[in-house]
ZANU-222544 format. One line per field, with one value per residue (C-alpha): x negated, y negated, z. Coordinates in steps of 0.001 Angstrom, whole numbers, plus 500000, padded with zeros to 6 digits. Example, Ala and Ser with C-alpha at 12.3 -4.5 7.8 and 13.67 -1.06 7.14 Angstrom:
<nodes>
xx	[487700_486330]
yy	[504500_501060]
zz	[507800_507140]
</nodes>
This chain:
<nodes>
xx	[692073_690877_688733_691344_693656_691277_691046_694871_694582_691266_693639_696585_698929_699920_703478_702423_699195_701475_703700_700567_699833_702971_702813_699808_700334_703148_700394_697692_699151_696009_693664_693135_691567_695429_696797_694182_694731_698309_697809_695689_698307_701054_698868_698516_702088_702391_704267_702528_704841_704579_700931_700529_702213_699825_696582_697923_698361_694808_693231_695103_693635_690492_689172_686010_687682_685996_687804_690914_690326_689471_692325_695131_693661_693698_697207_698262_696849_698665_702302_701185_700587_697578_697018_697479_695205_692073_692956_692016_689174_687714_687911_686461_683450_683005_682190_679957_678882_677393_680624_680435_683770_685114_683571_684847_688551_688803_687629_690502_692937_691655_691666_695407_696278_694714_692002_689234_686353_686521_687072_684124_681746_683319_682217_678495_678432_679300_676553_673941_674555_674880_673268_674708_678287_679752_683522_682376_680689_683527_686396_683953_683842_687462_687811_685066_687205_690318_688902_687952_684281_683264_679661_679571_682221_679974_676729_678954_680109_676895_675384_678328_677863_674077_674877_678061_679496_683095_685661_687645_684288_683659_687397_687049_683364_685318_687834_685351_683153_686033_687082_683502_684198_681285_683401_680603_679802_683501_683552_680735_682271_685545_684023_682026_685072_686875_684040_684179_687666_689037_692978_692008_695131_694558_691167_692162_694778_692274_690125_693114_694077_690464_689711_693155_692151_688769_690400_689619_693111_692724_690346_692419_695576_693146_693197_696996_697122_695046_697415_700418_698689_698819_701965_704290_707144_705300_707563_704936_702616_705004_705536_701728_701158_704382_702399_699299_700995_702618_699179_697861_701160_702392_705995_707543_705467_705994_709735_709477_707264_709945_712526_710889_710268_714021_714832_712848_713690_717485_716914_713444_715616_712022_711398_715098_714136_711388_712952_715734_713103_711037_713833_714962_711353_711241_715078_715734_719243_720512_721846_721813_725042_724688_721212_722952_725964_723259_721151_724506_725463_721817_721639_725161_723592_720896_718113_716624_714651_712362_715252_713518_714187_717993_718292_718874_721231_725158_724933_727413_725599_726783_724817_721889_721833_722322_719393_717105_717907_717010_713903_712818_713730_711893_708739_708309_710073_709665_706093_705376_705992_702521_703411_703393_706836_705327_706657_707011_703475_701512_701854_704373_704246_705538_703340_704843_702981_703242_702540_701989_699798_700445_698880_697205_698252_701916_705828_706131_702943_704316_707501_706142_702799_704531_706485_703180_701595_705235_705599_705758_702346_703778_706514_704773_701334_701088_699307_698486_697768_697047_696767_696511_692939_690960_691621_689599_691822_692735_696202_694333_691643_694724_697039_693770_693851_697635_697685_696217_694411_694141_693504_691907_692785_693442_690454_692328_694833_698714_698193_695364_696888_699889_697180_695555_698934_699340_696231_696935_700348_702033_705715_707582_706536_707569_707391_707320_706867_709681_709363_707822_704565_701529_704001_703002_706330_704446_702981_706283_707267_704442_706588_703687_705643_708828_710887_710525_711970_712459_712129_711919_709928_712654_716337_718316_718206_715262_717375_715203_715906_712968_713751_715625_716747_716800_716860_719711_722257_726343_726271_723788_725768_729077_731380_731901_728844_727098_727815_725596_722435_720805_719280_721328_721521_720167_721589_720351_722855_722015_719864_717690_714966_712413_710699_707324_706403_705214_703014_703512_700893_702021_699152_700385_703559_702834_706184_708381_706413_703634_705777_707192_710882_712539_712260_716169_717453_719653_716882_718739_716399_715805_712283_713573_711301_712717_713777_716738_718298_721101_723085_726221_724588_722491_725597_727043_723754_724085_727590_726457_723883_726594_728877_725807_724643_721926_720401_717782_717208_713705_712567_709415_707664_706503_705728_705520_708068_710679_710076_711024_713650_715695_714806_716128_719392_719586_719939_722216_724557_724374_721719_718591_715720_713814_716285_714605_711321_708917_707073_703720_702588_700752_699798_702146_701714_702006_704741_706467_706146_707942_711265_710881_711834_714701_718270_719991_719047_720625_720869_720892_723619_722656_719178_719283_716569_715016_711822_712785_715815_714585_711562_714036_715719_712500_711548_715199_716763_720240_720762_724005_724682_727713_727906_727638_727935_724655_722111_719861_723128_724083_720388_720939_724296_722664_720123_722353_725072_721677_721018_724850_725591_728245_729653_727111_728149_730849_732756_733232_730976_733582_733676_729713_730092_732618_730677_727442_729394_730903_727732_726075_728594_729183_725721_726809_727943_724654_723041_725382_724395_720789_721159_722661_719956_717060_719104_719721_715998_715479_718584_720165_718776_717058_713797_714043_711251_710977_714483_714347_711361_713457_716450_714191_712362_715803_716354_712998_713437_716882_715511_712639_715058_717266_714424_712776_716249_716507_719356_719607_719553_722521_723529_722414_723082_720611_723137]
yy	[111465_109033_107164_106768_105362_102793_101648_101288_098932_097193_096581_095308_098246_098528_099811_102832_103415_103792_106019_108308_108008_109356_112263_113365_112531_115521_118011_116487_115127_114991_113508_109986_108197_108375_106545_103986_103336_103491_101062_098646_098679_097498_094558_093347_093404_091370_094228_094298_096345_099419_098418_098840_102332_103697_102089_104034_106907_106905_106071_109067_111427_110018_107757_106827_105464_101966_100220_101318_100450_096846_096541_097961_094931_092614_093373_093265_090231_088602_089936_087737_090969_089931_091937_095334_093589_093024_096797_098139_095381_096849_100500_099094_097775_101001_102366_099380_097465_095142_094636_091008_090627_092845_089905_087103_088330_089271_085999_084537_086586_085655_081789_082485_084032_081038_083205_080555_082186_085574_083575_081845_084768_086688_083690_083672_087467_087183_084134_086170_088895_086639_082987_081766_082670_079364_080680_081439_078498_076397_078284_077796_074053_074067_075754_073301_070559_071596_071929_069003_069427_067186_067121_070731_071188_068801_070910_074029_071764_070720_074283_075632_072805_073352_077088_076793_073272_073841_071007_072282_071782_068685_067547_069137_067297_063862_063919_065168_062397_060356_061591_060508_057012_057544_056116_055848_059291_060276_058340_059977_063551_062523_061540_064856_066802_064903_065410_069155_069069_066017_067213_067856_065642_065577_064680_061685_060789_061212_058595_056334_056183_055432_053197_051096_051541_049614_046851_047813_047548_047169_050016_052207_051176_052934_056459_056385_055605_058577_060834_059881_061028_064351_064243_061523_062104_061735_059479_059309_057902_055375_054690_053971_051683_049489_048954_047810_045570_043999_043814_042247_039804_040999_041613_042054_044960_046450_046105_047892_050979_051369_051526_053899_056261_055990_056911_059793_060816_059752_061156_059008_056612_055170_053879_052700_051052_049013_048493_046517_044528_043461_042406_040372_038882_038202_036456_039290_039589_041512_044871_044425_045600_048557_049225_048000_050619_053649_053183_052816_056547_058087_056476_058208_061609_061404_059491_056439_053281_050983_049221_045886_046178_046061_043041_040421_042698_042455_046081_046358_046863_050551_051392_049328_051468_054738_053887_052715_055763_058161_056501_056547_060081_061088_058775_058116_060695_060437_062202_063570_061051_059214_057055_057946_056396_053465_053938_051605_050409_047638_045688_042629_041701_042986_043779_042911_043993_042180_044172_042765_042111_038058_036813_034320_031666_033276_032049_034332_032823_029479_030313_031745_030268_027912_031151_032902_030181_029570_033121_033103_034236_034748_037398_038499_039795_038931_041354_040881_043809_042779_045610_043270_042264_040031_036229_033481_030908_028202_029707_033005_031296_029232_032496_034287_031735_032006_035943_037160_040208_040246_043720_043764_047166_047334_050135_052778_055282_054828_057403_055575_052539_053994_055557_052437_050543_053467_053063_049314_050196_047992_047937_046631_047037_044448_044777_041734_043488_046056_047080_044113_043857_045232_046777_050065_051687_055155_053517_053165_056703_057883_055536_053713_052023_053280_050429_049595_046160_044871_041196_038278_039742_042123_040724_044169_047840_049869_053062_054562_056040_055147_051507_050902_047213_044600_041047_039182_036601_036660_034744_037273_040212_039384_041825_044681_045077_046868_050041_049019_049395_052224_049972_048406_044868_042226_038959_035233_032965_030472_031700_034679_032749_031143_027684_025871_022196_021910_019310_017317_016215_012638_012134_014393_012268_010336_009776_011759_010879_013047_016012_015839_014332_011726_008653_007798_011199_013341_016444_019306_022033_025705_026458_029957_032970_033606_037104_035410_033856_035858_035399_034129_031323_030106_029669_027557_025298_024917_024020_021313_019892_019525_017593_015314_014286_012343_015245_018047_021337_021811_025334_026910_028811_032462_033632_032663_035488_034151_030936_031632_033514_030340_027928_030458_031036_027343_027380_029957_027640_024947_022945_021353_023191_019973_019527_022495_021516_024068_023542_025569_026977_024671_024506_024811_020842_019883_021700_020511_016843_017666_017513_013930_013821_016216_014788_018566_021888_024368_028209_031602_033974_037477_036572_033242_030749_031842_029538_027613_026291_025413_023985_021647_020748_019899_017168_015861_017302_019046_022575_024053_027842_030407_032863_036488_039857_041300_040115_038239_036500_034903_033641_030071_029993_030894_028141_025480_026306_026451_022914_021516_021403_023738_021454_022661_026209_027584_030699_030895_030135_027773_025783_026004_024099_022005_020842_020324_018113_016006_015331_014252_012014_010343_008611_007728_011122_012193_009451_009985_013756_012540_010360_013258_015550_013006_013033_016966_017233_016241_017939_020807_024280_025287_023335_023972_026356_026571_027130_029695_031229_031610_033674_035867_036670_037360_039998_041816_041813_043739_045909_046708_046902_049477_051500_051528_052583_055573_054175_054453_051109_049176_046040_043042_039420_036955_035167]
zz	[532696_535593_532765_530403_533128_534070_530451_530475_533359_532052_528992_531577_530411_533813_533043_530645_533125_536136_533895_533496_537179_538450_536075_537191_540914_540571_539677_542024_545369_547375_544514_546089_542886_541607_544161_544198_540788_541395_544026_541411_538862_541514_543074_539372_538835_542317_544025_547099_549334_546502_546337_550305_550231_547419_549083_552321_550921_549578_552837_554362_551722_551900_554660_553336_550492_550976_547772_548627_552330_551159_549177_551473_553683_551235_550262_554448_554499_551097_553084_556250_557978_559914_562668_560300_557829_560539_561616_558356_557687_560772_559761_556275_558315_560184_556854_555557_558169_555578_553400_553239_551513_554587_557091_555021_554349_558207_559312_557082_558867_562002_560943_559521_562941_565067_566469_565966_567713_566353_562569_563354_564240_560867_559175_560378_559925_556514_556269_557626_555149_552144_553271_549816_549941_549077_549305_553374_554150_552809_554985_557923_557057_557085_560446_562159_560278_561933_565741_564710_564629_561579_561934_561613_558817_556830_557364_556145_552911_552303_552326_550132_547728_547523_546081_544427_543205_543594_543448_546618_548638_547431_548336_551765_552322_551483_554089_556594_555768_555963_559228_560530_559019_556635_553523_550681_551692_551339_547941_546306_547517_545764_542781_542630_543217_540073_537935_538714_538068_536181_536728_540445_541594_545644_544884_542682_545079_548299_546302_545840_549419_550613_548115_549010_552610_552044_550480_546921_545720_541983_541714_543833_541284_538686_540484_541186_537471_536334_538926_536767_533616_535268_537299_535477_537880_540926_543142_546155_543454_542565_546355_546942_543947_545395_548740_546906_544525_547925_549361_545922_546424_543002_543890_540644_540001_543707_542731_539717_541762_544091_541651_539513_542778_543478_540155_540149_543328_544450_547933_548866_551324_552036_548614_548553_551936_550502_547073_549047_551266_548437_546107_549326_549642_545787_546143_543101_543872_540644_541987_545547_546556_545147_547193_550420_549561_548540_551996_554413_552704_553105_557061_557593_555946_559029_556971_557670_556716_558754_560810_560518_556585_557198_559664_556993_555169_555571_556790_559905_563455_563730_560746_561745_565148_563618_561282_564046_566127_563275_562557_566167_566522_563504_564029_567540_569988_573564_574701_577815_580363_581200_584021_587940_589265_591211_594444_597312_598603_600531_597235_597322_593742_590770_587722_584382_581244_578220_575175_571765_568696_568803_571220_569060_566187_566026_566232_569288_571163_570403_572007_575254_576223_578947_580205_580990_583006_584785_586406_589952_591092_594646_593448_589848_588549_584927_582399_578623_576720_572875_570512_567687_566338_568229_567927_568746_567412_569827_570918_571643_573758_575526_576390_577852_580599_581310_582405_585508_583633_579832_578226_574614_573577_569731_569616_572035_570760_571671_574641_575820_575866_577758_580208_580979_581910_584025_585610_586115_587688_585418_587184_584085_580360_577998_574441_571976_568790_568165_564674_563122_561528_563888_566043_567943_569219_570312_573093_574783_573488_576170_578938_580299_582671_584676_583453_579826_578136_574307_574305_571751_569013_567458_567154_567329_568935_568878_568828_571388_574843_576470_576268_579448_578479_575849_576865_575362_576062_575612_572264_570475_572005_572665_575273_573323_571218_573942_572090_569342_571724_573111_575728_578345_577969_580500_580016_580396_580894_577839_575294_575245_573284_575567_574471_574843_574464_571055_569315_566308_564373_563608_561521_559035_558467_555706_554235_551803_548604_550209_550638_547009_548143_546837_549149_548962_548733_551367_552115_553319_554257_555216_556093_556910_555358_551790_552402_554741_551352_550212_547191_548872_550781_547813_545911_548753_549017_544965_545837_548107_545674_543290_545633_547373_543725_545527_547363_547207_548854_550402_551030_552445_549400_550600_547302_544122_542402_544890_543667_540602_540786_543073_540601_537766_540160_540536_536794_536643_538766_536689_538901_537850_539232_540130_542960_544644_546484_548004_551239_551437_554808_556916_560538_563195_564169_560389_559822_562500_561255_558170_560062_560207_556578_556466_557052_557677_558657_556433_558234_556588_557197_558252_559629_561320_561905_565231_565836_562998_564729_568026_566250_564123_567344_568884_566275_566168_563079_563401_562248_561278_561368_560630_563264_562158_563443_564305_566777_564202_562770_565769_567183_565906_567514_571018_570452_569356_572620_574660_573396_573854_570233_569633_567006_564590_564899_562142_562083_557902_555192_554202_557609_556968_553515_554990_557965_556053_553150_555959_557775_554405_553582_556685_557569_560340_562242_561281_563350_566469_566178_566312_568996_570941_569845_571208_574610_575127_574224_578041_579598_577852_579190_575917_576543_580525_580651_584162_584678_582195_583672_586912_585430_583333_586448_588241_585563_585969_589868_589541_586918_589685_592337_590656_589323_593081_594446_591797_590212_586239_584084_583809_582425_584318_584498_586230_588300]
</nodes>
């Protein structure tokens, strides 16, 4: 009878076997083997609860039925009842102290129930019984890797692979080696995993990610393409390929990948955000309006993109704030407080900590260089915290001398940097990055200082409750717009933008021909990054070229794809693309000299010229702007007001076009304007950095005093 039932089970005739078993159980209710076979059938049919009941009955009838006890424990493990499973594995081990699978599985249960020490002990006992038990060695390696103890993990994986090369073990070994930063070994381990299992998707993706990390972008792409052969509808793979094509400066292919990722997975808002971002970088405007609508809908549903990606779009401030809040809450939530609130002590100076990745040859550094030196050292101690790559260019070396202390911290974790700030007893932590490239907002989530301020680098709210203030002015944040910021507003009296004296390389001023410009043309100019150019403003520029026949438009060449698309767009407007002239990237001094040959700078709409506006004014070239509804769309107006040339600010695109046309057609008016700019350079607030520093210090003092008095942050004015 029993042998016949076993044959039915071996032939996978489980239903038929169960029918026979139940009939025999009626006649033999204490026959343990019948209940054991019943449990086998139910286990094969994935009915674990029924299998559990059968094995329990078998063990009740025959307490020494080792196989039934083992399978009962396994079924309990499968049901997630780890404590009950452990009880039965222990009973099993009492019956057979060298039951290696019992030790292995009790280790698994301990591991799954996070009893790490007991799991390690169980695995080690299994290995003592069977030293070549590769599966146990793999699990023990995984356990060590989770601690993390990568050295011991690697030892376990290496032993396991010697006894039994398994693709999963090779993959785990690759991850551990990567954590030890032994990247060549990690590559070898990934290759082994893939050779053992050519369709091992996780190993293929792990290899692609690692190759990308070490700069082998093209080779990484080949592995992503292998992944798509296995899983052609993997949206994340297309997204990752998009990231690589951006690094390779192949924006057209990057856009195609992001579009495909979003097509496969319509709720993949991150892919949608990147699609918008790089279509704008490439000046590929087809379908952008629909993408704006789609991302706004997603944000209203609680999703988010990197907030910076929305700054150059026409999306309203309420949407941009919601996006920033949701992005911050998901990626950089407030952590446990690190700072010990600095009480009143013998120290008379307020310690300012400027945090940035850009203390080198960068636009922010050029604006701020004089400020760091001009701070009143009787009232303030000025500390630089640099979390970007160590640089040794002239600006970097110069800036280090302008701080009282300067700390290179790129090698430290976010928490360690916050702890350093606390150790330095910084009173006010000033973030100069926001969500721009190289930012590390997680530092501020740890609250490295009693007062935290967003300043200059990011023109918008960070959506983070742990930032107390944003430095602004009444133009970039007009009355009533405070509701679009999680921070309290600290208002400067003129403009929020600090400035420093510029050095212009007059030796590179070799005439218009040198720059590819016609000698007798009227030169409209916009050196903004190409992603700021939008179809509405470009159409306006084309109308200006049409109305000023002997004119050209001088643009910055950010990337070849944008150049190509802008020329194509000019053709679509009926314009000779040769009237668009592109300037390549140059040093700041050489770049500034270009403004000698521009007649009029045309601003962009939704993300204005910021540093570019003050650059042009420094050299003496007028800038016209159309003031918008968001912070980045109002910066040029703020700068022009602080330079006492408010006549260059317009309120609509029609007024903007009319003003540009008027200046282009009235040479004397343009000459008079240039003369005014030359005078204002020495008398207007914009370039009065000493006074600016005093106003900023007044704000910092008020922030500090409120915190010392136990008052919550509030909107502040320096005067």
